[in-house]
C-alpha positions as MATLAB code, in Angstrom:
seq = 'XXXXXXXXXXXXXXXXXXXXXXXXXXXXXXXXXXXXXXXXXXXXXXXXXXXXXXXXXXXXXXXXXXXXXXXXXXXXXXXXXXXXXXXXXXXXXXXXXXXXXXXXXXXXXXXXXXXXXXXXXXXXXXXXXXXXXXXXXXXXXXXXXXXXXXXXXXXXXXXXXXXXXXXXXXX';
ca = [
      85.182  101.831   81.568;
      85.381  103.623   77.892;
      85.035  101.736   74.802;
      88.860  100.706   74.301;
      88.406  101.289   70.678;
      88.398  104.915   70.545;
      90.934  105.079   72.722;
      95.091  105.884   71.837;
      97.392  103.074   71.883;
      98.739  104.291   75.088;
      95.525  104.681   76.551;
      94.885  100.817   75.881;
      98.149  100.295   77.565;
      97.439  102.123   80.543;
      93.630  101.040   81.056;
      95.474   97.320   80.572;
      97.806   97.942   83.587;
      95.288   99.438   85.634;
      93.226   95.765   85.028;
      96.342   94.388   86.199;
      96.811   96.808   89.162;
      93.190   96.167   90.426;
      93.406   92.229   90.060;
      96.346   92.362   92.136;
      95.438   94.386   94.124;
      92.014   92.427   94.868;
      93.971   89.026   94.703;
      97.116   89.562   97.660;
      96.681   89.491  100.883;
      98.087   92.549  101.825;
     100.638   95.045   99.773;
     102.475   98.196  100.925;
     103.392  101.091   99.216;
     107.068  102.470   99.201;
     109.101  105.213   98.387;
     112.903  103.499   97.394;
     114.488  106.978   96.309;
     118.283  106.889   96.307;
     118.418  103.068   96.222;
     121.311  101.953   94.220;
     121.070   98.974   91.634;
     122.823   96.817   93.450;
     120.551   97.753   96.801;
     117.253   97.710   94.798;
     118.773   94.128   93.186;
     119.076   93.068   96.876;
     115.751   93.961   97.898;
     114.277   92.213   95.006;
     115.285   88.866   95.533;
     114.721   88.811   99.242;
     110.884   89.854   97.909;
     111.252   86.521   95.383;
     112.183   84.286   97.878;
     109.332   85.327  100.142;
     106.698   84.878   97.389;
     105.845   88.980   97.620;
     105.835   90.565   93.987;
     107.606   94.090   94.013;
     106.893   96.290   91.056;
     107.546  100.217   90.624;
     104.467  102.016   89.162;
     103.321  105.116   87.955;
     101.564  106.570   90.576;
      98.433  107.675   88.198;
      97.360  104.059   87.409;
      97.838  102.368   90.998;
      95.646  105.622   92.010;
      92.889  105.107   89.435;
      93.035  100.855   90.315;
      92.301  101.968   93.890;
      90.067  104.514   93.563;
      88.094  102.260   91.124;
      88.075   99.586   93.836;
      86.573  102.549   96.115;
      89.915  102.948   98.126;
      90.691  106.857   98.538;
      92.806  107.132  101.240;
      96.163  106.089   99.599;
      95.828  109.416   97.101;
      98.041  111.215   99.350;
     100.248  108.877   99.625;
     100.798  108.158   96.143;
     103.113  110.704   95.206;
     107.002  110.851   94.027;
     109.037  107.590   93.775;
     106.870  104.286   94.133;
     107.037  100.888   94.615;
     104.248   98.362   95.426;
     104.983   95.006   97.556;
     101.873   92.839   97.289;
     102.062   89.854   99.376;
     100.805   86.432   98.059;
     100.134   84.437  100.864;
     100.284   86.185  104.352;
      99.680   89.679  104.486;
     102.305   91.188  106.702;
     104.983   89.067  104.675;
     105.328   92.401  102.381;
     105.360   94.410  105.784;
     108.036   92.126  107.374;
     110.182   92.592  104.173;
     109.926   96.580  103.628;
     110.202   97.010  107.269;
     113.725   94.992  107.241;
     114.234   96.566  104.218;
     113.529   99.903  106.184;
     116.353   98.945  108.639;
     118.996   97.744  106.164;
     118.619  100.610  103.753;
     118.057  104.152  105.534;
     116.689  104.795  101.863;
     113.523  102.907  101.591;
     110.783  104.547  103.195;
     107.344  103.300  104.263;
     104.484  105.085  102.756;
     101.385  103.225  103.641;
      99.723   99.651  103.171;
      96.535   97.175  103.080;
      95.693   94.798  105.091;
      92.720   92.512  104.866;
      91.533   95.188  102.750;
      92.225   98.209  105.245;
      94.132  100.906  104.960;
      97.002  101.063  106.785;
      99.226  104.424  107.689;
     103.107  104.119  107.726;
     103.187  103.379  111.460;
     100.347  100.649  111.476;
     102.554   99.475  108.772;
     105.918   98.921  111.003;
     103.540   97.238  114.087;
     102.107   94.509  111.806;
     106.014   94.145  110.682;
     106.631   93.271  114.369;
     103.964   90.826  114.714;
     105.592   87.185  114.197;
     104.155   85.304  111.301;
     101.855   82.465  111.244;
     104.292   79.608  111.343;
     106.183   81.478  114.387;
     102.428   81.892  115.745;
     101.128   78.257  115.097;
     104.702   77.172  116.825;
     104.133   78.853  119.695;
     100.519   77.484  120.252;
     102.110   73.863  119.534;
     104.491   74.648  122.622;
     102.381   76.434  124.903;
     100.158   73.692  124.195;
     102.441   70.383  124.356;
     103.999   71.710  127.963;
     101.322   70.437  130.281;
     101.324   66.959  128.085;
     104.974   66.805  128.405;
     105.026   67.729  132.174;
     102.475   64.812  132.645;
     104.978   62.842  130.187;
     108.166   63.768  132.573;
     105.932   63.256  135.692;
     104.780   59.759  135.045;
     108.336   59.022  133.505;
     109.866   59.851  136.873;
     106.867   58.043  139.239;
     107.749   55.014  137.116;
     111.910   55.267  137.467;
     111.001   55.002  141.767;
     108.636   52.251  141.440;
     111.143   50.005  139.484;
     114.139   51.115  141.922;
     112.097   50.148  144.722;
     111.338   46.153  143.063;
];
C-alpha cells in the first residue's frame, strides 16, 4: 500500500473505499454481485428496503475499486464480472440471505441480473448463486430437523395415550 501522504485527495479517498470494501468482504458470510441496469428508482428503493429488513448491506460500487479490493485479497475470479453497472449485496448473518433476496428480486424485476457471488470465501458463478438461493435457510432447516426428530416421540406419545385410554375404558 502506497504512502497516503503522496497521493492526491481523490486517490486517498479511493484507497479508503478499497479498505472498507476489503473489510466488508472479510466480515461478510457471503455476497452477490448484481447488474441493476434498468431498475426504476421505485424498484431500487423497494429492493434496498427488502435488503435492509433482512440485514443485507446493498451498495452500488465502482467496479475498479471492487476489483482492487478483491485482487488484494487474492480473488481474481471476479474480474470478468466487474463491468457495467454493479451493485454488491453483502450478507451479514447467513451466507445465502443475499442470494435468496437477489434471486427473488430477479423474478420480480426482470432488469436485475445476478453476475456472481461468494459463499464461505469461494467464488460462485451466477448459476451457483441461483442454486444456493434455493437452499432453505438456517431457520427452515432447523425447523425441518426438529420436526423429523420429534416425529417418533410424537408417535410414541399418541400410542401411549391410546393404550392408557383403552385401559381406563376397560376398568
